[in-house]
Every structure is written in C-alpha cells, then in structure tokens.
Wavefront OBJ file of the C-alpha trace (Angstrom):
o trace
v -20.312 -9.960 -18.238
v -20.581 -8.079 -21.203
v -18.273 -5.142 -21.550
v -19.097 -2.331 -22.795
v -16.730 -1.121 -25.896
v -15.741 2.177 -25.669
v -13.339 4.262 -28.021
v -11.651 6.179 -24.926
v -11.590 6.051 -21.208
v -10.551 8.462 -18.956
v -9.473 8.088 -15.489
v -7.539 10.233 -12.904
v -6.528 11.029 -9.256
v -7.042 6.712 -8.045
v -4.088 7.912 -5.661
v -3.066 4.347 -4.922
v -1.710 3.935 -2.065
v -3.768 6.075 0.287
v -5.970 5.465 2.691
v -9.236 7.335 1.061
v -8.371 5.364 -2.543
v -11.928 2.791 -3.513
v -9.636 0.698 -5.415
v -11.901 -2.053 -5.479
v -15.194 0.049 -6.926
v -12.367 1.324 -9.319
v -10.971 -2.448 -10.407
v -15.091 -3.151 -10.226
v -15.637 -0.401 -13.021
v -12.514 -1.243 -15.416
v -14.130 -4.790 -15.899
v -16.972 -3.686 -17.181
v -15.321 -1.786 -20.167
v -13.280 -2.833 -23.267
v -11.638 0.647 -24.594
v -9.608 0.749 -27.267
v -7.568 3.635 -25.297
v -7.459 4.023 -21.822
v -5.593 7.647 -19.971
v -4.724 7.702 -16.987
v -5.007 11.477 -16.147
v -2.271 11.844 -13.342
v -2.281 11.075 -9.383
v -2.504 7.370 -10.457
v -0.175 6.092 -7.659
v 0.361 8.753 -4.970
v 4.101 8.494 -4.319
v 3.932 11.189 -1.473
v 2.353 8.715 0.450
v 4.515 6.060 -0.122
v 6.514 6.266 3.053
v 3.407 5.218 4.787
v 4.207 1.691 3.567
v 0.344 1.102 3.093
v -0.438 -0.660 -0.520
v -3.114 -3.369 0.150
v -4.028 -6.129 -2.152
v -6.992 -4.052 -3.776
v -4.541 -1.488 -4.801
v -2.647 -4.131 -6.594
v -5.414 -5.934 -8.527
v -6.269 -2.473 -10.107
v -2.468 -2.201 -11.637
v -3.091 -5.862 -12.278
v -6.228 -5.052 -14.397
v -5.083 -2.133 -16.305
v -1.986 -4.526 -17.476
v -4.384 -6.811 -18.190
v -6.185 -4.416 -20.750
v -2.988 -3.483 -22.236
v -2.456 -6.824 -23.449
v -5.675 -7.237 -25.002
v -4.986 -4.689 -26.961
v -6.124 -1.473 -25.254
v -3.477 1.530 -25.567
v -2.802 2.524 -22.333
v -1.924 6.180 -22.150
v -0.258 7.321 -18.492
v -0.141 11.078 -17.952
v 1.921 12.166 -15.125
v 0.827 14.217 -12.292
v 1.646 15.986 -9.113
v 1.305 13.125 -6.908
v 3.477 10.835 -9.419
v 5.839 13.697 -10.750
v 8.746 11.962 -10.234
v 7.727 9.719 -13.200
v 7.979 12.972 -15.282
v 11.754 12.106 -16.096
v 10.571 9.300 -18.182
v 8.330 10.759 -20.130
v 8.243 9.636 -23.824
v 8.918 6.564 -22.748
v 6.672 3.439 -24.471
v 6.388 -0.268 -23.797
v 4.174 -1.738 -26.525
v 1.054 -0.669 -25.548
v 1.777 1.267 -22.632
v 3.106 4.986 -22.826
v 4.119 7.561 -20.292
v 3.806 10.980 -21.563
v 2.773 14.446 -19.671
v 0.210 15.456 -22.000
v -1.698 13.859 -24.832
v -3.697 15.298 -27.936
v -6.014 12.604 -29.642
v -8.066 13.654 -32.952
v -11.307 11.848 -32.060
v -13.839 11.607 -35.378
v -12.576 15.170 -36.477
v -12.305 17.254 -33.203
v -9.066 17.917 -31.104
v -8.897 16.773 -27.341
v -6.274 17.732 -25.283
v -5.494 15.943 -22.213
v -3.013 16.903 -19.038
v -3.632 16.751 -15.546
v -3.861 19.970 -14.597
v -0.954 20.683 -12.035
v 0.771 23.176 -14.048
v -2.035 25.813 -12.965
v -1.818 25.067 -9.611
v 0.446 27.931 -7.825
v 0.565 25.883 -4.253
v 2.372 23.099 -6.409
v 4.769 25.644 -8.463
v 5.901 27.418 -5.151
v 4.927 25.916 -1.879
v 5.399 22.180 -2.382
v 5.998 21.640 1.212
v 2.209 23.383 1.837
v 0.595 21.453 -0.841
v 2.115 17.742 0.553
v 0.705 18.944 4.293
v -2.681 19.851 2.321
v -2.728 16.473 1.163
v -1.706 14.933 4.641
v -4.713 16.424 5.638
v -7.189 15.650 3.354
v -5.791 12.115 3.386
v -6.891 12.760 7.146
v -10.511 14.532 6.607
v -10.922 11.395 4.138
v -10.463 8.529 6.940
v -12.835 10.650 9.230
v -15.428 11.192 6.657
v -15.290 7.211 6.489
v -15.861 7.227 9.931
v -18.512 9.444 10.038
v -20.215 7.434 7.175
v -19.885 4.050 9.290
v -22.034 5.534 12.189
v -24.615 7.608 9.344
v -25.048 4.045 7.863
v -26.019 2.422 11.300
v -28.515 5.163 11.981
v -29.976 4.751 8.640
v -29.101 7.942 7.521
v -27.530 9.056 3.841
v -23.833 9.213 3.498
v -21.983 12.872 3.443
v -19.019 13.853 1.622
v -16.968 16.163 4.403
v -14.087 17.430 1.798
v -16.875 18.211 -0.458
v -19.261 20.580 2.406
v -15.472 22.089 2.832
v -14.998 22.802 -1.392
v -18.499 24.076 -1.613
v -18.395 26.664 1.548
v -14.977 27.860 1.272
v -15.197 30.718 -1.426
v -11.487 30.450 -2.257
v -11.622 26.976 -3.137
v -15.024 28.061 -5.129
v -12.688 30.483 -6.872
v -9.697 28.417 -7.370
v -12.059 25.937 -9.441
v -13.616 28.457 -11.104
v -10.288 29.980 -12.160
v -8.570 26.227 -13.058
v -11.579 25.557 -15.608
v -10.671 28.958 -17.532
v -7.270 28.928 -17.843
v -8.116 25.657 -19.008
v -10.602 26.594 -21.785
v -8.430 29.907 -22.758
v -5.520 27.982 -23.463
v -7.435 25.330 -25.278
v -8.844 27.974 -27.083
v -5.950 29.800 -28.123
v -4.533 25.946 -29.486
v -7.939 25.294 -31.505
v -8.650 22.299 -29.407
v -12.261 21.348 -29.531
v -11.904 19.604 -26.030
v -9.635 19.891 -23.150
v -9.598 17.139 -20.262
v -7.936 17.448 -16.788
v -8.094 16.435 -13.479
v -6.039 17.589 -10.155
v -8.849 19.594 -8.727
v -11.431 15.957 -8.169
v -14.033 18.063 -9.523
v -16.194 15.889 -11.997
v -17.833 17.818 -14.510
v -18.429 18.190 -18.485
v -19.552 21.888 -19.718
v -19.258 24.196 -22.716
v -17.215 27.037 -21.806
v -17.181 30.247 -23.918
v -13.722 32.275 -24.519
v -12.893 34.985 -26.545
v -11.305 32.655 -29.198
v -14.592 30.237 -29.274
v -15.942 27.776 -26.889
v -14.454 25.047 -25.842
v -15.810 21.735 -23.770
v -14.179 21.064 -20.688
v -14.035 18.275 -19.075
v -12.461 16.845 -15.746
v -12.875 13.050 -14.515
v -12.673 13.867 -10.761
v -11.532 11.203 -8.885
v -11.599 7.627 -6.937
v -11.127 8.893 -3.536
v -14.826 10.905 -3.196
v -16.566 10.879 -6.133
v -15.921 7.403 -8.176
v -15.998 8.897 -11.466
v -14.601 8.497 -14.903
v -14.987 9.777 -18.892
v -15.881 7.298 -21.494
v -16.025 8.665 -25.272
v -18.394 6.625 -27.629
v -20.523 6.996 -30.842
v -18.944 10.431 -30.982
v -19.817 11.671 -27.867
v -18.148 12.133 -24.143
v -19.903 11.102 -21.082
v -19.641 11.524 -17.530
v -19.743 8.084 -15.808
v -20.509 8.071 -12.048
v -19.631 4.635 -10.420
v -22.822 4.982 -7.936
v -25.135 4.985 -11.191
v -24.208 1.843 -12.389
v -25.330 -0.068 -9.449
v -22.338 -2.839 -10.217
v -22.878 -6.512 -8.317
v -20.552 -6.354 -5.010
v -21.387 -10.137 -3.973
v -19.862 -10.887 -7.389
v -16.341 -9.653 -6.248
v -16.477 -11.103 -2.940
v -14.225 -14.148 -3.784
v -11.706 -13.093 -6.780
v -9.888 -15.756 -8.648
v -6.457 -14.714 -9.056
v -6.291 -17.006 -12.005
v -7.701 -13.849 -13.876
v -4.904 -11.880 -12.851
v -1.768 -14.028 -13.689
v 0.317 -12.667 -16.144
v 2.037 -15.243 -18.205
v 5.596 -15.204 -18.123
v 6.457 -16.167 -21.819
v 4.064 -13.564 -23.205
v 5.885 -10.814 -20.957
v 9.346 -11.571 -21.992
v 7.995 -12.137 -25.731
v 6.370 -8.584 -24.816
v 10.156 -7.082 -24.051
v 11.753 -9.174 -26.754
v 10.305 -7.144 -29.378
v 10.251 -3.679 -27.648
v 14.032 -4.233 -27.553
v 14.042 -5.213 -31.347
v 11.583 -2.513 -32.186
v 14.110 -0.132 -30.729
l 1 2 3 4 5 6 7 8 9 10 11 12 13 14 15 16 17 18 19 20 21 22 23 24 25 26 27 28 29 30 31 32 33 34 35 36 37 38 39 40 41 42 43 44 45 46 47 48 49 50 51 52 53 54 55 56 57 58 59 60 61 62 63 64 65 66 67 68 69 70 71 72 73 74 75 76 77 78 79 80 81 82 83 84 85 86 87 88 89 90 91 92 93 94 95 96 97 98 99 100 101 102 103 104 105 106 107 108 109 110 111 112 113 114 115 116 117 118 119 120 121 122 123 124 125 126 127 128 129 130 131 132 133 134 135 136 137 138 139 140 141 142 143 144 145 146 147 148 149 150 151 152 153 154 155 156 157 158 159 160 161 162 163 164 165 166 167 168 169 170 171 172 173 174 175 176 177 178 179 180 181 182 183 184 185 186 187 188 189 190 191 192 193 194 195 196 197 198 199 200 201 202 203 204 205 206 207 208 209 210 211 212 213 214 215 216 217 218 219 220 221 222 223 224 225 226 227 228 229 230 231 232 233 234 235 236 237 238 239 240 241 242 243 244 245 246 247 248 249 250 251 252 253 254 255 256 257 258 259 260 261 262 263 264 265 266 267 268 269 270 271 272 273 274 275 276 277 278 279 280
C-alpha cells in the first residue's frame, strides 16, 4: 500500500482500554499515512478505565504501530489529556523521536499552531473530577448499548445511529458547552497571536474560522476514535479533517495480521536507549 505523505497528523481521544475504542480502524488508518510529525492530542490511553483489565490485542497493535512509525523517523508528540493525566508528572520527557508534553506550538509554513488537549477549560474536570469519572463510565455504557442497537439495525438493513451524538445534539447544555469551549480556545489563541488552535477533549470534529476581538483564528478539533473516527492532516500548506468512513479502506486485507510487521528489533531498541543516555 502506498502511504500518503503528510507533514503533520493529529489524533486524539482514542481511549485505549475502553470498550468503545475503535482500535482496529485506527490501526488501519495509521497504516495509510507517513507523517513527519504525529501528534497524539490527549486521552490516548484511558487510565481511568484500566482497572477493568480490558486491553485486547487490537489495542496493543495501535501502540506497536506508533512505535514502528517513531522508529521509522516520525516525530511523535504525546500531549497529555484528562484521562491520561498521570503522565503529566513526566511532561518534558524525551526519548529519541518520542516527546511527552502538555502542549505544543509549531510553526507551519509561516503560521503558528497551538496544540493542547483542552480539558483545562472543563469546569467539571477542575472542580468535580469524581463526577467526570462517573460521567465517563456512563458514556462507556452508552457506547456499548449503541453497538448493540447498531447490530440490530444492521440485521434489519437500516442505517447506523449514534446515541451519544443524538444526546449531545438534543441537550442545550451540551451544545452550549461545546460553543463555550470553542470560544474560549480561540480567544486565548488570538491573545497569543496564534493562527491555529488544535484541540481534542469534546469528541466533536470540526474545522472553522472564528472571529474574535483580536482577529481571526482557525479552530480545529480532531474528534475521537470512539464514535466519529476522525483525524487531522496537514499537507501542502493546508489542514484537512479526515473521516475514516470516507477512506473506504479494505478491511479484508487486515483479517490476518502478519505479526512480523509489528516485531521490534531488540538490538535497535537497545541502541536507541544508548543514544539517549549518551545525549543526556
């Protein structure tokens, strides 16, 4: 398969370790691109849910895929989110092509891009984390119910639906929360003279230009790999929002996985650690 060369690819809210994660689809998507930079914009591993001991092989394969990309020259930036916030104590750590940060600013073709997860704007996360965790468990249950409903709809020859999206679209408070999130992000970005602000967190893929008192800012959200299955790509001087369902990838080609493709050369890994220790 010929891989698309992109300068930057952004994924967020993968939530590895949860039942709702579409790990197989994400791995299939990652196999189609060859990015110079891969930004994982928070909530990649759902540490909140790891107590369930649910971490199937398909989830491990995503991690191995990203390691392989990193070892092939891709710069991987892991930006922490609220579901993997335990990693924030290690922010600033670097190992060869892997970087762990809370936020990132990049210059792309003369324009400044600000990347961060976005949970810092979430009042619930700041003041009632236990409530947010209960909400997260409820969301996971809703995803499971949604899959059962869609399975029945498929057998009936009807189109799939997204219960969580219908809930968000119908609840005024949820709509207001999304609007407030976008407005806050763009206003702060404009204050710092950033041209783009790229977030995750709210599972709402979007790309639009927002007007603020201090100028226009392009707001981008990479969505998630729970219900939307979306990513952002930057190539040829422009951003594009990618939907997995529009890529028409061949699922049959992945039925049998060649595990040699995911094997990691131990000698090469040791050499990487040696280079890192010498550099430090």
